C-alpha positions as CSV (number, residue, x, y, z in Angstrom):
1,M,-125.4,-68.7,-274.0
2,T,-127.4,-68.3,-277.0
3,N,-127.5,-65.5,-279.0
4,I,-130.0,-64.9,-281.6
5,K,-129.9,-63.1,-284.8
6,L,-132.2,-60.3,-285.3
7,S,-133.9,-59.8,-288.7
8,E,-134.6,-56.4,-290.0
9,Q,-138.0,-56.9,-289.3
10,D,-137.4,-57.7,-285.8
11,E,-135.1,-54.5,-285.7
12,A,-137.9,-52.3,-286.9
13,F,-140.3,-54.1,-284.4
14,L,-137.6,-53.4,-281.4
15,D,-137.3,-49.4,-282.7
16,A,-141.2,-49.2,-283.2
17,M,-141.7,-50.3,-279.8
18,A,-139.1,-48.2,-278.0
19,M,-140.8,-45.2,-280.0
20,L,-144.3,-46.3,-278.9
21,M,-143.3,-46.7,-275.3
22,A,-141.2,-43.2,-275.1
23,P,-144.4,-41.5,-274.1
24,W,-145.1,-43.8,-271.0
25,G,-141.5,-42.3,-269.9
26,W,-139.7,-45.4,-271.2
27,A,-136.2,-44.7,-272.3
28,R,-135.3,-46.1,-275.7
29,P,-133.4,-49.2,-274.3
30,V,-136.3,-50.2,-272.2
31,G,-138.5,-50.1,-275.1
32,R,-136.1,-52.3,-277.3
33,I,-135.6,-54.9,-274.3
34,Y,-139.2,-55.1,-274.0
35,A,-140.0,-55.8,-277.7
36,Y,-136.7,-58.4,-277.4
37,L,-138.1,-60.3,-274.6
38,L,-141.5,-60.5,-276.3
39,L,-139.8,-61.8,-279.5
40,R,-138.0,-64.6,-277.4
41,E,-139.5,-67.9,-276.8
42,S,-137.1,-68.2,-273.9
43,P,-135.8,-66.1,-270.8
44,A,-132.7,-64.2,-271.8
45,T,-129.6,-63.3,-269.5
46,L,-128.1,-59.8,-269.3
47,D,-125.3,-61.1,-271.5
48,E,-127.8,-62.1,-274.2
49,I,-129.9,-59.1,-274.1
50,A,-126.8,-56.9,-274.1
51,A,-125.0,-58.8,-276.8
52,D,-128.0,-59.3,-279.0
53,L,-129.1,-55.8,-278.7
54,G,-125.6,-54.0,-278.9
55,M,-125.6,-52.4,-275.6
56,S,-123.5,-52.5,-272.6
57,K,-124.5,-55.1,-269.9
58,S,-125.1,-52.2,-267.4
59,N,-127.4,-50.4,-269.6
60,A,-129.3,-53.5,-270.3
61,S,-129.4,-54.3,-266.3
62,V,-130.7,-50.7,-265.7
63,A,-133.4,-51.1,-268.6
64,A,-134.3,-55.0,-267.5
65,R,-134.9,-53.6,-263.8
66,T,-137.0,-51.0,-265.0
67,L,-139.1,-53.3,-266.9
68,E,-139.5,-55.7,-263.9
69,H,-140.4,-52.6,-261.7
70,C,-142.9,-52.0,-264.4
71,G,-144.4,-55.3,-264.1
72,N,-143.5,-55.8,-267.7
73,A,-140.7,-58.2,-267.2
74,R,-140.1,-61.0,-265.0
75,R,-136.7,-61.9,-263.3
76,Q,-135.9,-65.4,-262.3
77,G,-132.9,-67.6,-261.0
78,E,-131.5,-70.7,-262.0
79,P,-130.8,-73.1,-258.9
80,G,-127.3,-73.2,-258.1
81,S,-126.3,-70.3,-260.0
82,R,-126.3,-66.4,-259.7
83,R,-127.2,-66.0,-263.4
84,I,-130.4,-63.8,-263.6
85,Y,-133.0,-64.5,-266.4
86,Y,-135.4,-62.2,-267.8
87,S,-138.5,-62.9,-269.5
88,V,-142.0,-61.3,-270.2
89,P,-144.6,-62.5,-267.6
90,G,-147.4,-64.5,-268.3
91,E,-149.5,-62.2,-266.4
92,F,-150.1,-59.0,-268.7
93,S,-152.3,-57.2,-266.2
94,G,-149.7,-56.1,-263.5
95,P,-148.8,-52.7,-264.3
96,F,-152.4,-52.0,-265.0
97,V,-153.7,-53.2,-262.0
98,E,-151.0,-50.9,-260.3
99,K,-152.2,-47.9,-262.3
100,A,-156.1,-49.0,-261.1
101,A,-154.8,-48.8,-257.6
102,L,-153.2,-45.6,-258.1
103,L,-156.4,-44.2,-259.8
104,D,-158.4,-45.5,-256.8
105,R,-156.0,-43.4,-254.3
106,Q,-156.5,-40.6,-256.5
107,V,-160.1,-40.9,-256.3
108,R,-160.2,-41.1,-252.1
109,M,-157.9,-38.2,-252.1
110,F,-160.4,-36.0,-254.0
111,A,-163.3,-37.6,-251.8
112,A,-161.0,-36.4,-248.7
113,Q,-161.1,-32.8,-249.8
114,Q,-164.5,-32.3,-249.6
115,D,-164.5,-31.6,-245.5
116,R,-162.2,-28.6,-246.8
117,A,-163.9,-25.3,-247.7
118,I,-163.0,-25.1,-251.0
119,P,-164.8,-22.9,-254.0
120,D,-167.5,-24.7,-255.8
121,A,-165.6,-24.7,-258.9
122,V,-162.8,-26.9,-257.7
123,A,-165.3,-29.0,-255.7
124,D,-167.0,-29.4,-259.2
125,R,-163.4,-30.3,-261.1
126,F,-162.7,-32.6,-258.2
127,A,-166.2,-34.6,-258.7
128,R,-165.7,-34.6,-262.4
129,M,-161.9,-35.9,-261.9
130,S,-163.2,-38.6,-259.5
131,D,-166.0,-39.7,-262.1
132,F,-163.3,-40.0,-264.7
133,Y,-160.7,-41.7,-262.7
134,T,-163.4,-44.4,-261.4
135,A,-164.5,-44.8,-265.0
136,I,-160.9,-45.8,-265.9
137,R,-160.4,-47.9,-263.2
138,T,-163.7,-49.7,-263.6
139,A,-162.4,-50.1,-267.1
140,I,-159.2,-51.6,-266.5
141,E,-160.7,-54.0,-263.7
142,G,-163.0,-55.1,-266.2
143,V,-160.3,-55.9,-268.9
144,I,-158.6,-57.7,-266.3
145,A,-161.3,-59.7,-265.3
146,D,-162.5,-60.4,-269.0
147,Q,-159.0,-61.9,-269.7
148,A,-158.9,-63.9,-266.6
149,G,-159.7,-67.2,-268.6
150,S,-156.8,-66.4,-270.9
151,G,-153.3,-66.4,-268.9
152,T,-153.9,-63.6,-266.7
153,R,-156.4,-63.5,-263.7
154,S,-158.5,-60.6,-262.1
155,L,-156.8,-58.8,-259.2
156,G,-158.2,-56.4,-256.6
157,V,-157.1,-52.8,-256.4
158,V,-156.1,-52.8,-252.7
159,G,-152.6,-54.9,-252.3
160,A,-152.6,-56.2,-256.0
161,A,-148.8,-55.7,-256.6
162,E,-148.2,-57.9,-254.0
163,S,-150.2,-60.7,-255.4
164,L,-149.2,-60.9,-258.6
165,P,-148.5,-64.5,-259.8
166,R,-145.0,-65.5,-260.7
167,K,-145.1,-68.0,-263.4
168,S,-142.5,-69.9,-265.3
169,A,-140.6,-68.9,-268.1
170,T,-141.7,-68.5,-271.8
171,R,-141.3,-71.5,-274.0
172,A,-137.6,-72.3,-275.0
173,R,-136.6,-70.7,-278.5
């Protein structure tokens, strides 16, 4: 097990990332682990994460699973071992593909409300929200498509979460 020595600049990066990700609903340990994984060239075990960041293994585990669920970390095993490693996935579009899918579902929900007897002001609000969410979804999909040749690939909105590629670990540090 190789622990890394974090510099003052590394620590500042970890803290800044944690603060930047707080508005996204990430607890401080989640943001720090994400930044830590971004700094590493190789996958890290929970033991390494906990030791290097000075947190309990259980806190590291919960935070790492949160990152995995959000698509910002990749969990991988080692053949013949129960040890789990975490790394930043090579595919960055995962969480945004899921957000685009959510926006698409909201637009469809607004469209389904047109069959109801709702006031004109509400129908107008739903139409404006549909246009706004459609524009955001289109922008997300455009960025994903533009990045397709640079380590990511464009994924359609429907079923995108299930079709995320599983890439190998990042380079060894």
